[in-house]
C-alpha positions as CSV (number, residue, x, y, z in Angstrom):
1,M,-10.8,-31.1,-13.0
2,A,-10.4,-27.3,-13.7
3,D,-11.3,-24.7,-11.1
4,I,-12.3,-21.2,-12.4
5,W,-12.4,-17.9,-10.5
6,W,-13.4,-14.4,-11.7
7,Y,-11.7,-11.2,-10.6
8,G,-13.8,-8.7,-12.4
9,Q,-13.7,-7.3,-16.0
10,A,-12.2,-10.1,-18.1
11,C,-9.8,-11.5,-15.5
12,F,-10.0,-15.2,-14.7
13,K,-7.8,-17.8,-13.1
14,V,-8.2,-21.4,-14.2
15,K,-6.3,-24.0,-12.2
16,G,-5.8,-27.6,-13.3
17,K,-4.0,-30.5,-11.7
18,D,-0.6,-29.5,-13.0
19,A,-0.8,-25.9,-14.2
20,S,-2.8,-22.6,-13.9
21,V,-3.7,-19.9,-16.4
22,V,-4.6,-16.3,-15.8
23,F,-6.5,-14.4,-18.5
24,D,-6.4,-10.6,-18.8
25,P,-5.1,-9.3,-15.5
26,Y,-6.0,-5.6,-15.1
27,D,-4.3,-2.5,-13.7
28,P,-6.3,-1.5,-10.6
29,S,-5.7,2.2,-11.1
30,Y,-7.1,1.9,-14.7
31,T,-10.2,0.0,-13.7
32,G,-11.0,1.2,-10.2
33,L,-11.2,-2.5,-9.1
34,K,-9.2,-3.8,-6.2
35,P,-5.7,-5.2,-6.8
36,Q,-5.4,-8.8,-7.6
37,K,-2.9,-11.2,-5.9
38,L,-2.4,-13.8,-8.6
39,D,0.1,-16.5,-9.5
40,A,0.1,-18.7,-12.6
41,N,2.2,-20.8,-14.9
42,I,0.7,-19.0,-18.0
43,V,-0.8,-15.5,-18.5
44,C,-2.9,-14.8,-21.6
45,V,-3.4,-11.2,-22.7
46,T,-6.1,-10.5,-25.3
47,H,-5.1,-7.0,-26.2
48,D,-3.0,-4.1,-25.0
49,H,-5.5,-2.0,-22.9
50,G,-5.0,-1.3,-19.2
51,D,-8.0,-3.4,-18.1
52,H,-6.5,-6.5,-19.8
53,N,-2.8,-6.3,-20.0
54,N,-1.2,-6.2,-16.5
55,S,0.8,-9.3,-16.9
56,A,3.5,-7.9,-14.7
57,S,1.2,-8.2,-11.7
58,V,1.0,-12.0,-11.9
59,K,3.7,-14.0,-10.1
60,G,5.1,-17.3,-11.1
61,V,4.0,-20.4,-9.2
62,E,7.5,-21.4,-8.3
63,E,9.9,-19.1,-6.3
64,G,12.0,-17.1,-8.8
65,E,10.0,-18.2,-11.8
66,S,8.0,-15.9,-14.0
67,P,4.8,-16.9,-15.8
68,F,4.9,-17.7,-19.5
69,V,3.1,-14.7,-21.1
70,I,1.1,-15.1,-24.3
71,N,-0.1,-11.9,-26.0
72,G,-1.1,-12.8,-29.6
73,P,-2.2,-15.4,-32.1
74,G,-0.4,-18.7,-32.4
75,E,-0.1,-22.2,-30.9
76,Y,1.5,-22.6,-27.5
77,E,2.2,-25.3,-24.9
78,K,3.4,-25.0,-21.4
79,N,3.1,-27.3,-18.3
80,G,0.8,-29.7,-20.2
81,V,-1.7,-26.8,-21.2
82,N,-2.3,-26.2,-24.9
83,V,-3.2,-22.6,-25.9
84,A,-4.4,-21.4,-29.3
85,G,-4.5,-17.7,-29.9
86,I,-7.0,-16.8,-32.7
87,Q,-7.0,-13.3,-34.4
88,S,-10.2,-11.2,-34.0
89,F,-11.2,-7.6,-33.8
90,H,-12.1,-5.2,-31.0
91,D,-14.7,-3.5,-33.1
92,E,-17.1,-4.2,-36.1
93,S,-14.9,-2.5,-38.6
94,G,-11.8,-4.7,-38.9
95,G,-9.9,-3.2,-36.0
96,S,-9.9,0.3,-37.4
97,E,-11.5,1.8,-34.3
98,R,-10.1,-0.2,-31.4
99,G,-7.5,-2.6,-32.8
100,N,-7.1,-6.2,-32.7
101,N,-8.2,-8.7,-30.0
102,T,-6.9,-12.3,-29.5
103,I,-9.4,-15.0,-28.6
104,Y,-7.8,-17.8,-26.6
105,L,-8.7,-21.5,-26.5
106,A,-6.9,-23.1,-23.6
107,T,-7.2,-26.8,-22.8
108,V,-6.8,-27.4,-19.1
109,D,-7.2,-31.0,-17.7
110,D,-9.2,-31.9,-20.9
111,I,-11.6,-29.0,-20.5
112,N,-11.6,-26.6,-23.6
113,I,-12.0,-23.0,-22.3
114,V,-12.6,-20.1,-24.7
115,H,-11.9,-16.5,-23.6
116,L,-13.2,-14.1,-26.1
117,G,-11.5,-11.0,-24.7
118,D,-12.9,-7.7,-25.9
119,L,-14.6,-9.2,-28.9
120,G,-16.2,-6.5,-31.0
121,Q,-17.3,-8.5,-34.0
122,K,-21.0,-9.1,-34.0
123,T,-20.4,-12.5,-35.7
124,L,-17.5,-14.9,-35.9
125,T,-16.0,-15.9,-39.2
126,E,-16.3,-19.4,-40.4
127,E,-12.6,-19.8,-39.8
128,Q,-12.9,-18.6,-36.2
129,K,-15.8,-20.9,-35.5
130,E,-13.9,-23.8,-36.9
131,E,-10.9,-23.1,-34.7
132,L,-13.1,-22.7,-31.6
133,S,-15.4,-25.6,-32.3
134,L,-14.2,-27.7,-29.3
135,C,-15.5,-25.1,-26.8
136,D,-16.8,-26.5,-23.5
137,V,-16.7,-23.3,-21.4
138,L,-17.1,-19.9,-22.9
139,M,-16.1,-16.6,-21.3
140,I,-18.0,-13.9,-23.1
141,P,-18.2,-10.1,-22.8
142,V,-21.8,-8.8,-22.4
143,G,-21.5,-5.2,-21.2
144,G,-21.5,-3.5,-24.7
145,V,-19.9,-0.1,-25.3
146,Y,-16.4,-1.5,-26.1
147,T,-17.5,-5.0,-27.0
148,I,-20.4,-7.0,-28.4
149,T,-23.7,-6.2,-26.6
150,A,-26.0,-8.4,-24.5
151,K,-28.3,-8.8,-27.5
152,E,-25.4,-9.8,-29.8
153,A,-23.9,-12.4,-27.4
154,P,-26.6,-15.1,-27.9
155,D,-25.7,-15.5,-31.6
156,I,-22.0,-15.9,-30.7
157,I,-23.0,-18.5,-28.1
158,S,-25.2,-20.4,-30.5
159,S,-22.4,-20.5,-33.1
160,L,-19.9,-22.1,-30.7
161,E,-22.4,-24.4,-28.8
162,P,-20.5,-24.4,-25.4
163,K,-21.8,-26.4,-22.4
164,I,-21.2,-23.6,-19.9
165,V,-21.2,-19.8,-20.4
166,I,-19.6,-17.3,-18.0
167,P,-20.5,-13.6,-18.7
168,M,-17.8,-11.1,-18.1
169,H,-16.8,-7.5,-18.9
170,Y,-20.0,-5.9,-17.5
171,K,-20.8,-3.2,-14.9
172,T,-19.6,-4.2,-11.5
173,P,-19.2,-2.1,-8.2
174,G,-16.2,0.2,-8.4
175,L,-15.6,-0.2,-12.1
176,K,-14.7,3.2,-13.7
177,F,-16.2,2.3,-17.1
178,G,-19.8,2.9,-18.1
179,L,-20.7,-0.6,-19.2
180,D,-24.1,-2.3,-19.1
181,G,-25.0,-4.7,-16.3
182,V,-25.4,-8.4,-16.7
183,E,-29.2,-8.3,-16.5
184,G,-29.7,-7.5,-20.2
185,F,-27.7,-10.5,-21.2
186,L,-29.7,-12.8,-18.9
187,K,-32.9,-11.4,-20.3
188,A,-31.7,-12.0,-23.9
189,M,-30.9,-15.6,-23.0
190,G,-34.3,-16.1,-21.3
191,K,-32.6,-16.7,-17.9
192,E,-33.4,-15.5,-14.4
193,E,-30.6,-14.1,-12.4
194,S,-29.3,-17.0,-10.4
195,E,-27.2,-17.2,-7.2
196,R,-23.6,-16.5,-7.8
197,V,-20.9,-19.0,-7.0
198,S,-17.4,-18.1,-5.9
199,K,-15.8,-20.9,-7.9
200,L,-16.7,-23.2,-10.8
201,S,-15.3,-26.6,-10.9
202,V,-15.6,-28.5,-14.2
203,S,-14.6,-32.0,-15.2
204,R,-15.0,-33.7,-18.6
205,D,-17.3,-36.4,-17.3
206,K,-19.6,-33.9,-15.5
207,L,-20.2,-31.3,-18.3
208,P,-23.9,-30.5,-18.5
209,E,-26.1,-31.8,-21.3
210,E,-28.0,-28.5,-21.6
211,L,-26.4,-25.0,-21.8
212,E,-25.6,-23.6,-18.4
213,I,-25.0,-19.9,-17.6
214,V,-22.8,-19.5,-14.5
215,L,-22.5,-16.2,-12.7
216,L,-19.3,-16.0,-10.7
217,E,-18.7,-13.8,-7.7
218,M,-15.8,-11.4,-8.0
219,Q,-12.9,-12.5,-5.9
């Protein structure tokens, strides 16, 4: 069983039986969002922007122990969690505008979780799709401006065929950036806005048959 919480922007915590992972912790002064109080065994940073790279704010789970920080492509293993970092771009022009972005595939308690970071590519390459083919839960940016847009997100989703999609990186109260809200993404997916949940709990034997979109409350 993996439990998933969202802290705004692209920041999530995923907790399994033996280990926890935090993705893209942000600097509150950079984002305008409230400070996070997070601990984890592993921290994954998709790119070096202030709304994604505040790994120093995350404490270790054990007293006196720091988290294992991953900030680029490669294969990693820590506390029984396997993490693959896959090279991608923050824009549609090979990174020349906003640089590189690392997509992460983290396997926590047999659940394959893909965090796309600030993906700016309108489409994934065949190689990227192959490396991410085991996706169960997809965390996808939908606010546009600095990433793919709400209208581009459905094509990325269909190329990966996840069971659960969690939108992220969209306009929320207090955020300093002028992103679009989540409504455009829901419309593009043909979904009504549903009730938000504070936590998503996922297990291998209870993954949905049909695609589910889950809106998480900000912690």
